mmCIF file as Biopython writes it, N, C-alpha, C and O atoms, coordinates in Angstrom:
data_model
#
loop_
_atom_site.group_PDB
_atom_site.id
_atom_site.type_symbol
_atom_site.label_atom_id
_atom_site.label_alt_id
_atom_site.label_comp_id
_atom_site.label_asym_id
_atom_site.label_entity_id
_atom_site.label_seq_id
_atom_site.pdbx_PDB_ins_code
_atom_site.Cartn_x
_atom_site.Cartn_y
_atom_site.Cartn_z
_atom_site.occupancy
_atom_site.B_iso_or_equiv
_atom_site.auth_seq_id
_atom_site.auth_asym_id
_atom_site.pdbx_PDB_model_num
ATOM 1   N N  . MET A ? 1  ? -7.140 0.707  -12.674 1.0 0.0 1  A 1 
ATOM 2   C CA . MET A ? 1  ? -6.832 1.331  -11.407 1.0 0.0 1  A 1 
ATOM 3   C C  . MET A ? 1  ? -6.871 0.301  -10.270 1.0 0.0 1  A 1 
ATOM 4   O O  . MET A ? 1  ? -6.059 0.355  -9.347  1.0 0.0 1  A 1 
ATOM 5   N N  . ARG A ? 2  ? -7.808 -0.623 -10.348 1.0 0.0 2  A 1 
ATOM 6   C CA . ARG A ? 2  ? -7.911 -1.622 -9.284  1.0 0.0 2  A 1 
ATOM 7   C C  . ARG A ? 2  ? -6.661 -2.487 -9.224  1.0 0.0 2  A 1 
ATOM 8   O O  . ARG A ? 2  ? -6.146 -2.770 -8.142  1.0 0.0 2  A 1 
ATOM 9   N N  . ARG A ? 3  ? -6.181 -2.899 -10.373 1.0 0.0 3  A 1 
ATOM 10  C CA . ARG A ? 3  ? -4.984 -3.734 -10.424 1.0 0.0 3  A 1 
ATOM 11  C C  . ARG A ? 3  ? -3.768 -2.973 -9.918  1.0 0.0 3  A 1 
ATOM 12  O O  . ARG A ? 3  ? -2.925 -3.552 -9.233  1.0 0.0 3  A 1 
ATOM 13  N N  . LEU A ? 4  ? -3.660 -1.710 -10.234 1.0 0.0 4  A 1 
ATOM 14  C CA . LEU A ? 4  ? -2.563 -0.879 -9.741  1.0 0.0 4  A 1 
ATOM 15  C C  . LEU A ? 4  ? -2.604 -0.781 -8.218  1.0 0.0 4  A 1 
ATOM 16  O O  . LEU A ? 4  ? -1.572 -0.906 -7.558  1.0 0.0 4  A 1 
ATOM 17  N N  . ALA A ? 5  ? -3.782 -0.560 -7.665  1.0 0.0 5  A 1 
ATOM 18  C CA . ALA A ? 5  ? -3.925 -0.465 -6.211  1.0 0.0 5  A 1 
ATOM 19  C C  . ALA A ? 5  ? -3.556 -1.785 -5.539  1.0 0.0 5  A 1 
ATOM 20  O O  . ALA A ? 5  ? -2.907 -1.784 -4.493  1.0 0.0 5  A 1 
ATOM 21  N N  . LEU A ? 6  ? -3.959 -2.902 -6.125  1.0 0.0 6  A 1 
ATOM 22  C CA . LEU A ? 6  ? -3.609 -4.210 -5.561  1.0 0.0 6  A 1 
ATOM 23  C C  . LEU A ? 6  ? -2.108 -4.456 -5.605  1.0 0.0 6  A 1 
ATOM 24  O O  . LEU A ? 6  ? -1.537 -4.976 -4.646  1.0 0.0 6  A 1 
ATOM 25  N N  . ASN A ? 7  ? -1.465 -4.088 -6.706  1.0 0.0 7  A 1 
ATOM 26  C CA . ASN A ? 7  ? -0.023 -4.278 -6.820  1.0 0.0 7  A 1 
ATOM 27  C C  . ASN A ? 7  ? 0.727  -3.426 -5.798  1.0 0.0 7  A 1 
ATOM 28  O O  . ASN A ? 7  ? 1.703  -3.885 -5.205  1.0 0.0 7  A 1 
ATOM 29  N N  . ILE A ? 8  ? 0.285  -2.209 -5.593  1.0 0.0 8  A 1 
ATOM 30  C CA . ILE A ? 8  ? 0.921  -1.340 -4.601  1.0 0.0 8  A 1 
ATOM 31  C C  . ILE A ? 8  ? 0.769  -1.930 -3.207  1.0 0.0 8  A 1 
ATOM 32  O O  . ILE A ? 8  ? 1.721  -1.927 -2.427  1.0 0.0 8  A 1 
ATOM 33  N N  . ALA A ? 9  ? -0.398 -2.426 -2.891  1.0 0.0 9  A 1 
ATOM 34  C CA . ALA A ? 9  ? -0.629 -3.016 -1.570  1.0 0.0 9  A 1 
ATOM 35  C C  . ALA A ? 9  ? 0.195  -4.285 -1.381  1.0 0.0 9  A 1 
ATOM 36  O O  . ALA A ? 9  ? 0.685  -4.538 -0.281  1.0 0.0 9  A 1 
ATOM 37  N N  . ARG A ? 10 ? 0.356  -5.082 -2.424  1.0 0.0 10 A 1 
ATOM 38  C CA . ARG A ? 10 ? 1.153  -6.310 -2.322  1.0 0.0 10 A 1 
ATOM 39  C C  . ARG A ? 10 ? 2.626  -6.006 -2.085  1.0 0.0 10 A 1 
ATOM 40  O O  . ARG A ? 10 ? 3.301  -6.756 -1.380  1.0 0.0 10 A 1 
ATOM 41  N N  . MET A ? 11 ? 3.136  -4.923 -2.658  1.0 0.0 11 A 1 
ATOM 42  C CA . MET A ? 11 ? 4.545  -4.585 -2.529  1.0 0.0 11 A 1 
ATOM 43  C C  . MET A ? 11 ? 4.898  -3.988 -1.175  1.0 0.0 11 A 1 
ATOM 44  O O  . MET A ? 11 ? 6.073  -3.924 -0.814  1.0 0.0 11 A 1 
ATOM 45  N N  . HIS A ? 12 ? 3.909  -3.559 -0.432  1.0 0.0 12 A 1 
ATOM 46  C CA . HIS A ? 12 ? 4.189  -2.948 0.866   1.0 0.0 12 A 1 
ATOM 47  C C  . HIS A ? 12 ? 4.678  -4.005 1.844   1.0 0.0 12 A 1 
ATOM 48  O O  . HIS A ? 12 ? 4.208  -5.143 1.817   1.0 0.0 12 A 1 
ATOM 49  N N  . HIS A ? 13 ? 5.608  -3.642 2.695   1.0 0.0 13 A 1 
ATOM 50  C CA . HIS A ? 13 ? 6.331  -4.584 3.549   1.0 0.0 13 A 1 
ATOM 51  C C  . HIS A ? 13 ? 5.572  -5.063 4.781   1.0 0.0 13 A 1 
ATOM 52  O O  . HIS A ? 13 ? 6.013  -6.023 5.414   1.0 0.0 13 A 1 
ATOM 53  N N  . SER A ? 14 ? 4.466  -4.450 5.146   1.0 0.0 14 A 1 
ATOM 54  C CA . SER A ? 14 ? 3.776  -4.865 6.370   1.0 0.0 14 A 1 
ATOM 55  C C  . SER A ? 14 ? 3.104  -6.225 6.183   1.0 0.0 14 A 1 
ATOM 56  O O  . SER A ? 14 ? 2.758  -6.613 5.067   1.0 0.0 14 A 1 
ATOM 57  N N  . LYS A ? 15 ? 2.926  -6.938 7.290   1.0 0.0 15 A 1 
ATOM 58  C CA . LYS A ? 15 ? 2.394  -8.301 7.248   1.0 0.0 15 A 1 
ATOM 59  C C  . LYS A ? 15 ? 0.900  -8.372 7.564   1.0 0.0 15 A 1 
ATOM 60  O O  . LYS A ? 15 ? 0.390  -9.454 7.858   1.0 0.0 15 A 1 
ATOM 61  N N  . VAL A ? 16 ? 0.202  -7.268 7.513   1.0 0.0 16 A 1 
ATOM 62  C CA . VAL A ? 16 ? -1.238 -7.267 7.785   1.0 0.0 16 A 1 
ATOM 63  C C  . VAL A ? 16 ? -2.002 -7.622 6.510   1.0 0.0 16 A 1 
ATOM 64  O O  . VAL A ? 16 ? -1.419 -7.668 5.426   1.0 0.0 16 A 1 
ATOM 65  N N  . SER A ? 17 ? -3.281 -7.868 6.637   1.0 0.0 17 A 1 
ATOM 66  C CA . SER A ? 17 ? -4.098 -8.268 5.488   1.0 0.0 17 A 1 
ATOM 67  C C  . SER A ? 17 ? -4.254 -7.121 4.495   1.0 0.0 17 A 1 
ATOM 68  O O  . SER A ? 17 ? -4.022 -5.956 4.819   1.0 0.0 17 A 1 
ATOM 69  N N  . MET A ? 18 ? -4.649 -7.479 3.290   1.0 0.0 18 A 1 
ATOM 70  C CA . MET A ? 18 ? -4.862 -6.475 2.246   1.0 0.0 18 A 1 
ATOM 71  C C  . MET A ? 18 ? -5.961 -5.500 2.659   1.0 0.0 18 A 1 
ATOM 72  O O  . MET A ? 18 ? -5.847 -4.294 2.439   1.0 0.0 18 A 1 
ATOM 73  N N  . ARG A ? 19 ? -7.018 -6.028 3.256   1.0 0.0 19 A 1 
ATOM 74  C CA . ARG A ? 19 ? -8.118 -5.168 3.681   1.0 0.0 19 A 1 
ATOM 75  C C  . ARG A ? 19 ? -7.638 -4.141 4.695   1.0 0.0 19 A 1 
ATOM 76  O O  . ARG A ? 19 ? -8.010 -2.970 4.627   1.0 0.0 19 A 1 
ATOM 77  N N  . SER A ? 20 ? -6.814 -4.583 5.633   1.0 0.0 20 A 1 
ATOM 78  C CA . SER A ? 20 ? -6.279 -3.667 6.645   1.0 0.0 20 A 1 
ATOM 79  C C  . SER A ? 20 ? -5.390 -2.602 6.012   1.0 0.0 20 A 1 
ATOM 80  O O  . SER A ? 20 ? -5.418 -1.442 6.422   1.0 0.0 20 A 1 
ATOM 81  N N  . LYS A ? 21 ? -4.608 -2.995 5.020   1.0 0.0 21 A 1 
ATOM 82  C CA . LYS A ? 21 ? -3.754 -2.019 4.330   1.0 0.0 21 A 1 
ATOM 83  C C  . LYS A ? 21 ? -4.595 -0.948 3.658   1.0 0.0 21 A 1 
ATOM 84  O O  . LYS A ? 21 ? -4.291 0.241  3.754   1.0 0.0 21 A 1 
ATOM 85  N N  . PHE A ? 22 ? -5.659 -1.372 2.973   1.0 0.0 22 A 1 
ATOM 86  C CA . PHE A ? 22 ? -6.511 -0.397 2.288   1.0 0.0 22 A 1 
ATOM 87  C C  . PHE A ? 22 ? -7.242 0.517  3.274   1.0 0.0 22 A 1 
ATOM 88  O O  . PHE A ? 22 ? -7.368 1.719  3.037   1.0 0.0 22 A 1 
ATOM 89  N N  . LEU A ? 23 ? -7.716 -0.052 4.369   1.0 0.0 23 A 1 
ATOM 90  C CA . LEU A ? 23 ? -8.387 0.769  5.372   1.0 0.0 23 A 1 
ATOM 91  C C  . LEU A ? 23 ? -7.421 1.774  5.999   1.0 0.0 23 A 1 
ATOM 92  O O  . LEU A ? 23 ? -7.750 2.950  6.153   1.0 0.0 23 A 1 
ATOM 93  N N  . HIS A ? 24 ? -6.247 1.308  6.352   1.0 0.0 24 A 1 
ATOM 94  C CA . HIS A ? 24 ? -5.250 2.185  6.960   1.0 0.0 24 A 1 
ATOM 95  C C  . HIS A ? 24 ? -4.831 3.278  5.977   1.0 0.0 24 A 1 
ATOM 96  O O  . HIS A ? 24 ? -4.649 4.429  6.373   1.0 0.0 24 A 1 
ATOM 97  N N  . ALA A ? 25 ? -4.679 2.927  4.704   1.0 0.0 25 A 1 
ATOM 98  C CA . ALA A ? 25 ? -4.309 3.914  3.685   1.0 0.0 25 A 1 
ATOM 99  C C  . ALA A ? 25 ? -5.409 4.951  3.485   1.0 0.0 25 A 1 
ATOM 100 O O  . ALA A ? 25 ? -5.122 6.111  3.188   1.0 0.0 25 A 1 
ATOM 101 N N  . SER A ? 26 ? -6.661 4.542  3.644   1.0 0.0 26 A 1 
ATOM 102 C CA . SER A ? 26 ? -7.751 5.512  3.478   1.0 0.0 26 A 1 
ATOM 103 C C  . SER A ? 26 ? -7.857 6.447  4.677   1.0 0.0 26 A 1 
ATOM 104 O O  . SER A ? 26 ? -8.356 7.566  4.550   1.0 0.0 26 A 1 
ATOM 105 N N  . TRP A ? 27 ? -7.392 5.996  5.838   1.0 0.0 27 A 1 
ATOM 106 C CA . TRP A ? 27 ? -7.446 6.827  7.040   1.0 0.0 27 A 1 
ATOM 107 C C  . TRP A ? 27 ? -6.220 7.715  7.183   1.0 0.0 27 A 1 
ATOM 108 O O  . TRP A ? 27 ? -6.313 8.826  7.706   1.0 0.0 27 A 1 
ATOM 109 N N  . SER A ? 28 ? -5.080 7.237  6.725   1.0 0.0 28 A 1 
ATOM 110 C CA . SER A ? 28 ? -3.825 7.931  6.986   1.0 0.0 28 A 1 
ATOM 111 C C  . SER A ? 28 ? -3.116 8.271  5.674   1.0 0.0 28 A 1 
ATOM 112 O O  . SER A ? 28 ? -2.720 7.382  4.921   1.0 0.0 28 A 1 
ATOM 113 N N  . TYR A ? 29 ? -2.966 9.552  5.418   1.0 0.0 29 A 1 
ATOM 114 C CA . TYR A ? 29 ? -2.275 10.015 4.219   1.0 0.0 29 A 1 
ATOM 115 C C  . TYR A ? 29 ? -0.807 9.588  4.254   1.0 0.0 29 A 1 
ATOM 116 O O  . TYR A ? 29 ? -0.236 9.264  3.213   1.0 0.0 29 A 1 
ATOM 117 N N  . ASP A ? 30 ? -0.193 9.584  5.429   1.0 0.0 30 A 1 
ATOM 118 C CA . ASP A ? 30 ? 1.202  9.175  5.568   1.0 0.0 30 A 1 
ATOM 119 C C  . ASP A ? 30 ? 1.399  7.705  5.213   1.0 0.0 30 A 1 
ATOM 120 O O  . ASP A ? 30 ? 2.380  7.347  4.562   1.0 0.0 30 A 1 
ATOM 121 N N  . PHE A ? 31 ? 0.472  6.858  5.639   1.0 0.0 31 A 1 
ATOM 122 C CA . PHE A ? 31 ? 0.561  5.431  5.309   1.0 0.0 31 A 1 
ATOM 123 C C  . PHE A ? 31 ? 0.386  5.228  3.811   1.0 0.0 31 A 1 
ATOM 124 O O  . PHE A ? 31 ? 1.075  4.398  3.218   1.0 0.0 31 A 1 
ATOM 125 N N  . LEU A ? 32 ? -0.511 5.963  3.196   1.0 0.0 32 A 1 
ATOM 126 C CA . LEU A ? 32 ? -0.711 5.868  1.752   1.0 0.0 32 A 1 
ATOM 127 C C  . LEU A ? 32 ? 0.575  6.224  1.014   1.0 0.0 32 A 1 
ATOM 128 O O  . LEU A ? 32 ? 0.967  5.527  0.078   1.0 0.0 32 A 1 
ATOM 129 N N  . LEU A ? 33 ? 1.230  7.303  1.428   1.0 0.0 33 A 1 
ATOM 130 C CA . LEU A ? 33 ? 2.488  7.681  0.795   1.0 0.0 33 A 1 
ATOM 131 C C  . LEU A ? 33 ? 3.575  6.643  1.043   1.0 0.0 33 A 1 
ATOM 132 O O  . LEU A ? 33 ? 4.409  6.394  0.171   1.0 0.0 33 A 1 
ATOM 133 N N  . ASP A ? 34 ? 3.571  6.040  2.220   1.0 0.0 34 A 1 
ATOM 134 C CA . ASP A ? 34 ? 4.532  4.984  2.518   1.0 0.0 34 A 1 
ATOM 135 C C  . ASP A ? 34 ? 4.314  3.778  1.604   1.0 0.0 34 A 1 
ATOM 136 O O  . ASP A ? 34 ? 5.279  3.161  1.154   1.0 0.0 34 A 1 
ATOM 137 N N  . MET A ? 35 ? 3.069  3.444  1.330   1.0 0.0 35 A 1 
ATOM 138 C CA . MET A ? 35 ? 2.773  2.337  0.416   1.0 0.0 35 A 1 
ATOM 139 C C  . MET A ? 35 ? 3.277  2.650  -0.992  1.0 0.0 35 A 1 
ATOM 140 O O  . MET A ? 35 ? 3.835  1.781  -1.662  1.0 0.0 35 A 1 
ATOM 141 N N  . ILE A ? 36 ? 3.084  3.871  -1.432  1.0 0.0 36 A 1 
ATOM 142 C CA . ILE A ? 36 ? 3.530  4.258  -2.775  1.0 0.0 36 A 1 
ATOM 143 C C  . ILE A ? 36 ? 5.049  4.277  -2.840  1.0 0.0 36 A 1 
ATOM 144 O O  . ILE A ? 36 ? 5.635  3.858  -3.838  1.0 0.0 36 A 1 
ATOM 145 N N  . ARG A ? 37 ? 5.690  4.762  -1.782  1.0 0.0 37 A 1 
ATOM 146 C CA . ARG A ? 37 ? 7.158  4.779  -1.752  1.0 0.0 37 A 1 
ATOM 147 C C  . ARG A ? 37 ? 7.736  3.368  -1.761  1.0 0.0 37 A 1 
ATOM 148 O O  . ARG A ? 37 ? 8.827  3.159  -2.292  1.0 0.0 37 A 1 
ATOM 149 N N  . ALA A ? 38 ? 7.045  2.412  -1.195  1.0 0.0 38 A 1 
ATOM 150 C CA . ALA A ? 38 ? 7.528  1.029  -1.161  1.0 0.0 38 A 1 
ATOM 151 C C  . ALA A ? 38 ? 7.654  0.464  -2.576  1.0 0.0 38 A 1 
ATOM 152 O O  . ALA A ? 38 ? 8.514  -0.382 -2.819  1.0 0.0 38 A 1 
ATOM 153 N N  . THR A ? 39 ? 6.825  0.906  -3.504  1.0 0.0 39 A 1 
ATOM 154 C CA . THR A ? 39 ? 6.918  0.416  -4.880  1.0 0.0 39 A 1 
ATOM 155 C C  . THR A ? 39 ? 8.175  0.959  -5.555  1.0 0.0 39 A 1 
ATOM 156 O O  . THR A ? 39 ? 8.780  0.275  -6.381  1.0 0.0 39 A 1 
ATOM 157 N N  . ARG A ? 40 ? 8.568  2.172  -5.213  1.0 0.0 40 A 1 
ATOM 158 C CA . ARG A ? 40 ? 9.756  2.762  -5.827  1.0 0.0 40 A 1 
ATOM 159 C C  . ARG A ? 40 ? 11.032 2.072  -5.345  1.0 0.0 40 A 1 
ATOM 160 O O  . ARG A ? 40 ? 12.007 1.996  -6.091  1.0 0.0 40 A 1 
ATOM 161 N N  . ARG A ? 41 ? 11.038 1.571  -4.111  1.0 0.0 41 A 1 
ATOM 162 C CA . ARG A ? 41 ? 12.220 0.884  -3.588  1.0 0.0 41 A 1 
ATOM 163 C C  . ARG A ? 41 ? 12.421 -0.470 -4.254  1.0 0.0 41 A 1 
ATOM 164 O O  . ARG A ? 41 ? 13.555 -0.938 -4.361  1.0 0.0 41 A 1 
ATOM 165 N N  . ARG A ? 42 ? 11.367 -1.096 -4.695  1.0 0.0 42 A 1 
ATOM 166 C CA . ARG A ? 42 ? 11.477 -2.440 -5.273  1.0 0.0 42 A 1 
ATOM 167 C C  . ARG A ? 42 ? 11.769 -2.432 -6.757  1.0 0.0 42 A 1 
ATOM 168 O O  . ARG A ? 42 ? 12.131 -3.468 -7.314  1.0 0.0 42 A 1 
ATOM 169 N N  . MET A ? 43 ? 11.623 -1.290 -7.416  1.0 0.0 43 A 1 
ATOM 170 C CA . MET A ? 43 ? 11.839 -1.248 -8.870  1.0 0.0 43 A 1 
ATOM 171 C C  . MET A ? 43 ? 13.306 -1.186 -9.211  1.0 0.0 43 A 1 
ATOM 172 O O  . MET A ? 43 ? 13.665 -1.146 -10.388 1.0 0.0 43 A 1 
#
């Protein structure tokens, strides 16, 4: 699960740090869905 979460965060297009991505995803359900959708666009 950890590796999956890291891969999803790496594929997201924003230029902020990984820690910021995880914090923002934990606070915002919309951002979390945006991160997951970003993986589908790259496949």
